[in-house]
C-alpha positions in Angstrom: -42.0 19.7 -4.8 -44.9 20.6 -2.4 -45.9 23.4 -4.8 -46.1 20.9 -7.7 -48.2 18.5 -5.5 -50.7 21.3 -4.6 -51.0 22.3 -8.3 -51.7 18.7 -9.4 -54.2 18.2 -6.6 -56.0 21.4 -7.4 -56.1 20.6 -11.1 -57.6 17.1 -10.5 -60.2 18.6 -8.1 -61.2 21.3 -10.7 -61.5 18.7 -13.5 -63.7 16.4 -11.4 -66.1 19.3 -10.4 -66.3 20.9 -13.8 -69.4 20.7 -16.1 -68.0 17.7 -17.9 -67.5 15.9 -14.7 -67.4 12.2 -13.8 -70.6 12.5 -11.9 -72.8 13.0 -15.0 -75.5 15.5 -16.1 -79.0 15.8 -14.6 -81.8 14.7 -17.1 -85.5 14.5 -16.6 -88.4 12.8 -18.4 -89.8 14.9 -21.3 -93.5 14.4 -22.2 -94.8 16.0 -25.4 -98.1 16.0 -27.2 -101.7 15.2 -26.4 -102.3 13.3 -23.1 -104.6 10.5 -24.2 -105.8 8.0 -21.6 -107.3 4.5 -22.2 -110.7 5.8 -20.9 -110.7 8.5 -23.5 -110.0 6.1 -26.4 -112.7 3.7 -25.1 -115.3 6.4 -25.3 -114.6 7.2 -29.0 -117.2 5.9 -31.3 -117.7 6.2 -35.1 -120.5 8.6 -35.8 -119.4 11.2 -33.2 -119.4 14.8 -34.3 -116.2 16.9 -34.4 -117.4 18.9 -31.4 -118.0 15.7 -29.4 -114.5 14.5 -30.2 -113.0 17.9 -29.1 -115.1 17.8 -25.9 -113.8 14.3 -25.1 -110.2 14.4 -26.4 -109.3 18.1 -26.6 -107.9 19.8 -29.7 -105.7 17.6 -31.9 -102.0 18.2 -32.0 -102.0 17.9 -35.8 -104.5 18.4 -38.5 -103.4 17.2 -41.9 -102.6 20.3 -44.0 -104.1 18.9 -47.2 -106.9 16.9 -45.7 -109.0 18.6 -43.0 -110.8 15.3 -42.4 -107.8 13.7 -40.5 -106.8 14.6 -36.9 -103.7 13.2 -35.2 -103.3 13.0 -31.4 -99.6 12.3 -30.7 -97.9 11.5 -27.4 -94.2 11.0 -26.9 -92.4 10.3 -23.6 -88.6 10.5 -23.7 -87.5 8.9 -20.4 -84.4 10.5 -19.0 -82.4 7.3 -18.6 -84.7 4.9 -20.5 -86.7 4.3 -23.5 -88.9 6.4 -25.7 -92.7 5.7 -25.6 -94.8 6.9 -28.5 -98.5 6.7 -29.2 -100.5 8.0 -32.1 -104.3 8.2 -32.5 -105.5 9.1 -36.0 -109.1 10.1 -36.4 -110.7 10.3 -39.9 -113.9 12.2 -40.5 -116.4 12.2 -43.3 -117.9 15.7 -43.2 -118.7 16.3 -39.6 -118.8 12.6 -38.5 -116.0 10.4 -37.2 -115.7 7.3 -39.5 -112.3 5.7 -38.6 -110.1 5.4 -35.6 -106.5 4.1 -36.0 -104.2 3.4 -33.0 -100.4 3.1 -33.0 -98.8 2.2 -29.6 -100.1 0.8 -26.4 -103.3 2.5 -25.4 -104.2 -0.3 -22.9 -102.5 1.5 -20.0 -102.1 5.2 -19.0 -98.9 7.1 -20.0 -96.0 6.4 -17.7 -96.1 9.9 -16.1 -99.6 9.4 -14.9 -99.4 7.7 -11.5 -101.8 7.3 -8.6 -100.4 10.5 -7.2 -101.2 12.7 -10.2 -99.7 13.8 -13.5 -96.0 14.6 -13.6 -92.9 13.4 -12.0 -93.6 15.1 -8.6 -97.2 13.9 -8.5 -98.3 17.1 -7.0 -101.0 18.1 -9.5 -104.0 17.7 -7.2 -102.5 18.1 -3.8 -102.8 21.8 -3.4 -106.2 22.2 -4.9 -107.4 25.6 -6.0 -105.3 28.5 -4.7 -108.4 30.6 -4.2 -109.9 28.0 -1.9 -106.9 28.2 0.4 -107.1 32.0 0.9 -109.3 33.6 3.5 -112.5 35.2 2.2 -111.2 38.8 2.6 -108.2 38.0 0.3 -110.2 36.5 -2.5 
């Protein structure tokens, strides 16, 4: 009888600690696409050249394959245990000049992963500074 009790106890312990356990699976926030802040969208103006737009916004995530005059900046944040946030900024050019700006999503606030501490979940993006600055001069 004691042997059966030990086997049952061991089996229950192994089931609870297995990969499909009661305790769940770790998930993390997943951000994809172009990081576009409200200050960036406020600076966009019709009449800007393509190079001015690239200098301000960076390269677009998508360029329409059949229409080189349309650029799309997409951002998607899939929160681990929450909602999905999506934003889309479509810029239309006539030749080399920006003529139309279309916004889908909430561009009035920064994306959720940008906090006062920095970009990303750990907020450690600016804390360390440049690695070369931290090294003594003879190691640079």
